[in-house]
C-alpha positions in Angstrom: 22.8 288.2 208.3 25.8 288.6 210.9 28.2 285.9 210.3 27.3 285.5 206.6 29.0 288.7 205.3 31.5 286.5 203.2 28.4 284.6 201.5 26.6 287.8 200.7 29.8 289.0 199.2 30.2 286.2 197.0 26.6 286.3 195.6 27.2 290.4 195.0 30.6 289.5 193.4 28.8 287.2 190.9 25.7 289.6 190.3 27.9 292.5 189.6 31.0 291.0 188.1 33.7 293.3 187.0 34.3 293.6 183.1 36.8 291.6 181.8 37.4 293.5 178.6 38.6 297.1 178.4 36.5 299.7 176.1 38.5 300.6 172.9 38.4 303.2 170.7 39.6 303.4 167.5 38.4 304.1 163.8 36.7 301.2 162.3 35.4 301.9 158.9 31.5 301.1 158.5 30.6 297.5 156.9 27.9 298.0 154.6 28.9 296.1 151.6 31.0 293.0 151.0 33.9 295.3 149.7 33.9 297.0 153.4 35.3 293.8 154.9 38.8 294.2 153.8 39.0 297.9 155.0 37.6 296.8 158.4 40.1 294.1 158.7 43.0 296.6 157.7 41.9 299.0 160.2 42.0 296.5 163.1 45.6 295.3 161.6 46.7 298.7 161.8 45.3 299.7 165.4 47.1 296.4 166.6 50.2 297.3 164.9 50.1 301.0 166.4 49.3 299.3 170.0 45.8 300.5 170.3 44.6 297.0 170.4 46.1 294.0 172.0 46.7 290.9 170.0 43.4 289.4 171.6 41.2 292.3 171.1 42.4 292.4 167.5 41.6 288.5 167.3 38.1 289.1 168.8 37.3 292.1 166.5 38.5 290.2 163.4 36.4 287.3 164.3 33.3 289.6 164.6 34.3 291.0 161.3 34.5 287.5 159.7 31.2 286.7 161.5 29.8 289.8 159.7 31.2 288.4 156.2 29.6 285.1 156.5 26.3 286.9 157.4 27.0 289.0 154.1 28.0 286.1 151.9 24.7 284.2 153.0 22.5 287.0 152.2 24.3 287.4 148.7 23.9 283.5 148.1 20.2 283.7 149.1 19.7 286.7 146.6 21.7 284.9 143.6 19.7 281.7 144.2 16.5 283.8 144.0 17.7 285.6 140.8 18.7 282.4 139.2 15.1 281.0 139.8 13.5 283.9 138.6 15.7 284.0 135.3 14.8 280.3 134.9 11.0 280.9 135.2 11.1 283.9 133.1 9.4 286.3 135.9 10.7 289.4 134.6 8.1 291.5 136.8 9.4 289.8 140.1 13.2 289.9 138.7 12.6 293.7 138.2 11.2 294.3 141.5 13.9 292.2 143.2 16.4 294.3 145.7 19.7 293.3 145.9 20.5 292.8 149.6 23.4 295.3 149.9 23.8 298.7 148.1 26.4 298.4 145.4 27.7 300.0 142.2 26.5 297.0 140.2 23.0 296.9 139.1 20.6 294.1 139.7 20.0 292.1 136.5 
């Protein structure tokens, strides 16, 4: 390996690259229902305004929350389509057994 130290260092640098992002710590409310999305986004904005997050970190976290929101909305859409089909089929037992994708203060039909 004599004389090839630079090559070894290059390989090791690629294998064990240092992290480009820093660990951030701030209070992000849990996202369990669609109603939690605005609270999470507000917490991110407040942390950025207070200097706890850089604008890039806030943007990245906000994008993640928006992705979670898209997943929630997709699940709700599938649920509502299922409810509609069961109502149209007048399948009361299946409708009664259907569980909402996320807990809420709104009862299933």
